[in-house]
C-alpha positions in Angstrom: 89.1 -111.0 -118.3 92.3 -112.6 -120.2 92.7 -112.1 -123.9 91.7 -115.5 -125.0 88.2 -115.1 -123.4 87.9 -111.6 -124.9 88.5 -112.9 -128.5 85.8 -115.7 -128.1 83.3 -113.3 -126.9 84.0 -111.2 -130.0 83.1 -114.0 -132.3 80.4 -115.2 -130.6 78.6 -111.6 -130.5 79.6 -111.5 -134.2 77.8 -114.8 -135.0 74.7 -113.9 -133.0 74.3 -110.4 -134.1 76.1 -110.5 -137.6 73.6 -109.2 -140.2 72.5 -112.1 -142.3 72.7 -111.8 -146.0 71.3 -114.0 -148.8 73.8 -116.9 -149.7 75.4 -116.9 -153.1 74.0 -120.0 -154.8 77.2 -120.3 -156.8 79.6 -120.3 -153.9 81.6 -123.3 -153.3 81.3 -124.7 -149.8 84.7 -124.7 -148.0 85.4 -128.2 -147.1 89.2 -128.1 -146.4 91.6 -125.4 -146.1 95.4 -124.9 -146.2 96.8 -121.6 -144.6 100.1 -120.0 -144.6 100.5 -117.0 -142.0 103.3 -114.6 -141.0 102.9 -112.6 -137.5 105.4 -109.8 -136.2 105.7 -107.9 -132.7 108.5 -106.2 -130.9 111.7 -108.2 -131.5 109.5 -111.4 -132.4 108.0 -113.0 -135.2 106.2 -116.3 -136.2 105.4 -118.7 -139.2 102.6 -121.1 -139.0 101.1 -123.6 -141.6 97.9 -125.2 -141.1 95.3 -127.5 -142.6 91.9 -127.4 -141.4 88.8 -129.4 -142.3 85.4 -127.6 -141.6 82.0 -128.5 -141.3 79.1 -126.1 -142.1 76.3 -125.6 -139.3 72.9 -124.0 -139.6 70.2 -123.7 -142.0 71.8 -121.0 -144.1 75.5 -122.6 -143.3 76.9 -119.3 -142.7 78.8 -120.8 -139.6 82.0 -123.4 -140.1 83.4 -125.2 -137.4 86.4 -127.4 -138.0 89.3 -129.5 -136.6 92.9 -128.9 -138.0 96.5 -129.2 -137.2 99.0 -126.3 -137.1 103.1 -126.0 -137.0 103.8 -122.6 -135.8 107.8 -121.5 -135.6 108.4 -118.4 -133.4 111.4 -116.5 -133.1 112.4 -113.9 -130.5 115.1 -111.6 -129.2 115.8 -110.7 -125.5 112.7 -111.8 -123.7 112.0 -112.1 -120.1 109.7 -115.6 -119.6 108.0 -115.5 -116.1 106.8 -118.1 -113.8 104.1 -120.3 -115.5 102.9 -122.3 -112.8 99.2 -121.1 -112.0 99.4 -122.3 -108.6 102.3 -119.3 -108.0 101.1 -116.7 -110.7 97.2 -116.9 -109.3 97.4 -118.6 -106.0 94.7 -121.1 -107.4 93.9 -123.3 -110.4 90.6 -124.2 -112.1 88.5 -121.6 -113.6 88.8 -119.0 -111.2 92.4 -118.4 -112.8 90.6 -116.5 -115.6 89.4 -113.8 -113.1 92.3 -114.3 -110.7 95.0 -111.3 -110.4 98.8 -112.0 -110.6 100.8 -112.1 -107.5 103.9 -110.5 -108.3 105.8 -111.5 -105.3 105.5 -115.1 -106.6 106.8 -114.4 -109.8 110.4 -115.1 -111.2 112.0 -114.4 -114.6 114.1 -116.2 -117.0 115.6 -114.3 -119.5 116.8 -116.0 -122.7 118.6 -114.2 -125.7 117.5 -115.6 -128.5 114.8 -118.1 -128.9 113.2 -120.3 -131.3 110.2 -122.7 -130.6 108.3 -125.0 -132.9 105.1 -126.3 -132.0 102.7 -128.7 -133.6 99.3 -128.8 -132.3 95.7 -130.0 -133.0 93.5 -126.7 -133.4 89.9 -125.9 -132.8 88.7 -123.4 -136.0 85.4 -121.3 -136.3 84.3 -118.9 -138.8 81.1 -117.0 -139.7 80.2 -115.6 -143.2 79.3 -111.9 -143.1 78.8 -111.6 -147.2 80.2 -113.2 -150.3 83.7 -111.8 -149.5 84.1 -111.2 -145.7 84.0 -113.5 -142.9 85.3 -113.5 -139.5 87.1 -116.4 -137.5 88.8 -117.4 -134.4 91.0 -120.6 -133.8 92.9 -122.0 -131.1 95.7 -124.8 -130.4 94.2 -127.6 -128.3 96.7 -130.0 -127.9 100.2 -131.1 -129.2 104.2 -131.0 -128.7 106.9 -128.6 -128.9 110.6 -128.8 -130.1 113.5 -126.5 -130.4 117.3 -126.3 -129.4 118.3 -126.1 -125.8 119.1 -122.8 -124.5 121.0 -121.4 -121.6 119.1 -118.4 -119.8 119.3 -116.4 -116.6 117.2 -117.4 -113.9 116.3 -113.9 -111.7 115.1 -114.2 -108.3 114.8 -111.1 -105.9 117.6 -109.6 -107.7 119.8 -112.6 -107.6 120.9 -114.1 -111.0 122.1 -117.5 -112.2 122.9 -119.2 -115.6 120.7 -122.2 -116.2 119.8 -124.5 -119.1 116.4 -125.0 -120.5 114.5 -126.5 -123.6 111.0 -125.9 -124.9 108.2 -127.4 -122.7 107.5 -130.7 -125.0 103.9 -131.1 -124.2 101.0 -128.5 -124.9 97.5 -128.5 -123.6 95.2 -126.0 -123.5 93.2 -125.8 -120.1 92.3 -122.5 -118.8 94.4 -119.3 -118.9 97.6 -119.6 -116.7 96.7 -123.5 -116.3 97.7 -123.8 -119.9 101.0 -126.1 -120.4 103.4 -125.4 -123.1 103.5 -123.4 -126.5 99.8 -122.7 -127.7 98.8 -120.5 -130.7 95.2 -118.7 -131.3 94.1 -116.0 -133.8 91.1 -113.7 -134.2 90.9 -112.5 -138.0 88.9 -111.2 -140.8 89.2 -113.1 -144.2 88.6 -111.5 -147.6 87.8 -114.0 -150.4 89.3 -113.5 -153.8 87.6 -116.3 -155.5 86.2 -119.6 -154.3 89.5 -121.1 -153.9 92.0 -118.2 -152.5 91.6 -115.9 -149.9 93.7 -113.2 -147.7 93.7 -113.0 -144.0 94.2 -110.1 -141.4 94.2 -110.2 -137.6 95.7 -110.6 -134.5 97.5 -113.8 -132.9 98.0 -114.4 -129.5 100.9 -117.0 -128.6 101.8 -118.7 -125.4 105.7 -119.8 -125.6 107.3 -121.9 -122.7 110.6 -122.9 -121.6 111.4 -125.6 -119.0 114.4 -125.2 -117.0 116.7 -128.1 -116.7 116.3 -128.0 -112.6 113.3 -126.6 -110.6 115.2 -123.4 -110.0 112.2 -121.8 -108.6 111.2 -122.6 -104.7 108.3 -120.3 -103.6 106.1 -120.9 -100.6 106.9 -124.7 -100.7 105.9 -125.0 -104.7 108.7 -126.1 -107.1 108.9 -124.5 -110.5 110.6 -125.2 -113.7 108.5 -123.4 -116.2 108.7 -120.0 -117.6 106.3 -118.6 -119.9 106.2 -115.6 -122.4 102.9 -114.2 -123.8 102.8 -112.3 -127.2 100.5 -110.1 -129.3 101.2 -110.5 -133.1 99.7 -108.6 -136.0 99.2 -111.4 -138.7 98.6 -111.7 -142.4 97.8 -114.8 -144.1 96.8 -116.5 -147.4 94.6 -119.9 -147.8 93.5 -122.2 -150.4 90.5 -123.9 -150.1 89.6 -127.3 -151.6 
């Protein structure tokens, strides 16, 4: 099962089986939230800023669901982006991609020395209150666009290299696993509330970044491809302000 599905399953499990505690009557209901976070991995890091509006759900209002907007700027060095077309990576599209194995023979690489991609996306957000101070949450980008400088990279196919130009894939949309298009961010986190206004977060960020070559450089099994993706898992920390 793909990592996004695992994170969603973890959140649902927490919501269903989380221990119910008496809600603090003095706690300010969360309506709007501004958040800034930093994620870091091997030769890569990202900055994110987001705004979220939440609705409290359920009798005890422990579950919060929200829609927001997020700007993510990611930076990386010496990364191999791989074929992004689901018809090539999995041999199929639709929900079945989620459980399909990759087909190595259909996957080529696109190496870029230094990358920087900015993505502005609408996000879905969920959070569940465990106690007065602690909550767990999950969010994921749904739809938006990306921008950044054009980059020359090395397209690698069966040991043959060629230099080609590229730019970040402009349109981002969450579909299912390898059906996704563009650059999308998702997070699973634990929040610690300092007070009714400020809180700290820690967790993981799963990021899809995508470049589109200037020409359809890959020709495999009658399918042309110009999209190449890099998937990365980051550790993240963040600070939020509730109002």
